Structure formats: C-alpha cells, structure tokens
C-alpha positions in Angstrom: -31.6 -9.7 -10.9 -28.4 -7.5 -10.9 -27.2 -5.6 -13.9 -24.2 -6.9 -15.7 -22.0 -5.7 -18.5 -22.3 -2.1 -17.5 -19.6 0.6 -17.5 -19.6 4.0 -15.8 -19.6 6.8 -18.4 -17.9 10.0 -17.1 -19.2 13.4 -18.0 -16.8 16.1 -19.2 -18.6 18.5 -16.9 -17.4 17.9 -13.3 -19.2 18.4 -10.0 -16.7 21.3 -9.3 -17.8 22.9 -12.6 -21.4 22.7 -11.6 -20.6 24.1 -8.1 -18.7 27.0 -9.6 -21.7 27.8 -11.9 -24.0 27.7 -8.9 -21.6 29.7 -6.7 -21.9 27.2 -3.8 -20.9 23.8 -2.7 -23.4 20.8 -2.8 -23.5 19.1 0.6 -26.3 16.8 1.7 -28.2 17.8 4.8 -29.5 14.5 6.2 -32.3 15.3 8.7 -32.9 12.3 11.0 -35.1 11.8 14.1 -38.3 10.3 15.4 -41.6 10.7 13.6 -43.0 14.0 14.8 -39.5 15.4 15.7 -39.8 18.1 13.1 -37.6 16.8 10.3 -39.9 17.7 7.4 -41.0 21.1 9.0 -37.4 22.1 9.5 -36.2 20.9 6.1 -39.0 22.9 4.4 -38.0 26.1 6.1 -34.2 25.6 5.5 -35.0 25.0 1.8 -37.0 28.2 1.7 -34.1 30.1 3.4 -31.6 28.7 0.9 -33.9 29.6 -2.0 -34.2 33.2 -0.8 -30.4 33.4 -0.9 -30.3 32.2 -4.5 -28.9 28.8 -3.5 -29.9 25.8 -5.7 -31.4 23.3 -3.3 -33.9 20.4 -3.4 -35.7 18.5 -0.6 -36.4 14.8 -0.5 -39.1 13.9 2.0 -39.7 10.4 3.3 -43.5 10.2 2.6 -43.1 12.0 -0.8 -40.4 9.5 -2.0 -42.6 6.6 -1.0 -45.3 7.9 -3.4 -43.0 7.2 -6.3 -39.4 5.9 -6.3 -39.9 3.7 -3.2 -43.6 2.9 -3.4 -42.8 -0.8 -3.5 -41.2 -0.7 -0.1 -42.8 -1.4 3.3 -41.5 -0.7 6.8 -39.7 -3.9 7.6 -36.1 -3.5 8.7 -35.0 -4.8 5.3 -37.2 -2.4 3.4 -36.2 0.5 5.6 -32.5 -0.2 4.8 -33.3 -0.4 1.1 -35.3 2.9 1.3 -32.3 4.7 2.8 -29.9 3.1 0.3 -31.9 4.3 -2.6 -32.2 7.8 -1.2 -28.5 7.9 -0.5 -27.8 7.1 -4.2 -30.3 9.8 -5.3 -28.6 12.3 -2.9 -25.3 11.4 -4.4 -26.5 12.2 -7.9 -27.8 15.5 -6.7 -24.6 16.2 -5.0 -22.8 15.6 -8.3 -25.3 17.9 -10.0 -24.2 20.7 -7.7 -27.3 21.0 -5.7 -27.7 21.2 -1.9 -29.9 18.3 -1.0 -32.1 18.2 2.1 -33.4 14.7 3.1 -36.0 14.2 5.8 -36.2 10.5 6.7 -36.5 8.8 10.1 -33.6 6.6 9.0 -33.7 4.8 12.3 -30.6 2.6 11.9 -27.1 4.1 12.5 -25.5 1.6 10.1 -27.7 2.7 7.2 -26.9 6.4 7.8 -23.2 5.5 8.0 -23.4 3.7 4.7 -24.9 6.8 3.1 -22.2 9.0 4.6 -19.6 6.8 3.1 -20.8 7.7 -0.4 -19.6 11.3 0.0 -16.4 13.1 0.3 -15.3 14.4 3.7 -17.5 17.3 4.8 -20.2 16.7 2.2 -22.6 14.7 4.4 -24.1 16.8 7.2 -26.2 14.7 9.7 -28.8 16.9 11.3 -30.3 15.2 14.3 -33.7 16.6 15.1 -33.6 15.7 18.7 -37.0 15.5 20.4 -38.2 13.5 23.4 -40.5 10.6 22.5 -43.1 12.1 24.8 -43.2 15.4 22.9 -43.1 13.7 19.5 -46.0 11.6 20.6 -47.9 14.6 22.0 -47.5 16.3 18.6 -48.4 13.1 16.6 -49.1 15.2 13.4 -50.2 12.2 11.4 -51.9 10.2 14.2 -49.3 7.4 13.8 -48.3 7.0 17.4 -52.0 6.6 18.3 -52.3 3.9 15.7 -49.1 2.2 16.9 -50.2 2.2 20.5 -53.5 0.6 19.6 -51.7 -2.1 17.6 -53.0 -0.9 14.3 -49.4 -0.2 13.1 -46.6 -2.7 13.8 -42.9 -2.0 13.8 -43.3 1.8 14.4 -40.1 3.6 15.3 -40.1 4.6 19.0 -42.9 2.3 20.0 -42.1 -1.2 19.0 -39.1 -0.6 16.7 -35.8 1.1 17.7 -34.4 4.5 16.8 -30.6 4.6 17.0 -29.4 8.2 17.8 -26.5 9.5 15.8 -23.2 9.2 17.6 -21.5 12.3 16.3 -24.0 14.3 14.1 -22.7 17.5 12.6 -25.8 19.4 14.0 -28.1 18.6 16.9 -31.3 20.6 16.7 -33.4 20.3 19.9 -36.8 20.8 18.3 -38.6 20.4 21.6 -36.7 23.2 23.3 -36.0 25.8 20.6 -38.2 27.7 18.1 -38.4 26.8 14.4 -36.7 30.1 13.6 -33.8 29.3 15.9 -33.5 25.8 14.4 -33.4 27.2 10.9 -30.7 29.7 11.9 -28.7 27.0 13.5 -28.5 25.0 10.3 -27.8 28.1 8.2 -25.1 29.2 10.5 -23.4 25.8 10.1 -23.5 26.1 6.3 -21.9 29.5 6.5 -19.3 28.3 9.0 -18.1 25.5 6.7 -18.1 27.8 3.6 -20.8 25.8 1.8 -22.8 28.8 0.6 -20.2 30.5 -1.5 -17.4 29.6 -3.8 
C-alpha cells in the first residue's frame, strides 16, 4: 500500500553545507559487474584509501544489504529491480548527507542503473564498470556460486542463465582481469581527483 498524505520537509542545512563541512563533494561510486569481477574487493580498498585521506565515505555491499534492508527480496528480475531502486534511494540520502557512497552490486540491468543515475545531479553518479571476462570470474568463483549455477542448484544466475547488460558509457572502466588491485584503486582515486570531488 502506497503512502498518502505525505509532504517533504526540507532541512535548513543543505547538502552544500554538509559538503563544505566535510571539505569534499559527495558523489556516488556505483561499482557494477559480474559476480566475481571484483566489485566488493575494489570498493573496500577504495573506501580505505578515502578514509586514509580524511574523506567521509561509506560502502554499501550487495550481500550486506540483503541481510537487512532488502532481506525480503529474492533474485527474480522484479526483485533485482526493487533491490537497486532501494539502494539508489539510500545512496541519494547519503549523497545529501555529504558522504561519498560506494555501492557494490551486480545491478545487471542497464535500465535500473540509469534510473538510479537520474536521481542525482550531473556528475554526482559515477558508474564504475568492473570489467572481467566471464571465464575469469567463473575461475575465481569466490562464493562457489557459478559452480552451483552450472549444476542447476541456483536458477537465474547472472552470466549463466540470466543476462548482464554492460554499461554503455560508464565513467570508469576497471579491467580487473588485466590490472592489479593497486592499479584499479589508483584509477578510481585519479578520477575523483580529476573531477575535483576530493576537495572544496
């Protein structure tokens, strides 16, 4: 049942006020890619690099969020869309709070990612495509999910019997099967420096 009779209540403290207090902007780094492509690993290391620089950042990880906020969702196309919609709204709140937000979600559907992008001002949504061949992602298989999908134990698994739609024009493409973790972290940090997100 949808909420009715509700009114948005503005704060007297603006997003810009919070960014000024934090001395940095608050973009959303949206890490997307196949399971095993390195989204979570890379986002953890970027968050650590930001923290070392005194930047206020917080990471939202796909599995972690499904333990709480989205624990009532499965992996059907409809539930995947709702999963990403909710995360987009949380990221929007964190953007308004003046935090740099890192999200690590397969988010396989281009339309869902585009809907999240539309929530933000120009330049605030940074799509980070952790590009990795299916073969390499399957070889890594850190959670044993590809093996289960190939055996039929898991249905609707992205890359096996469900699609992954690559970003058309991501802000950053990190080829995690060709470059080191350190190089990947530096690539993301360089982009943030280049767009002036790390200082006000």
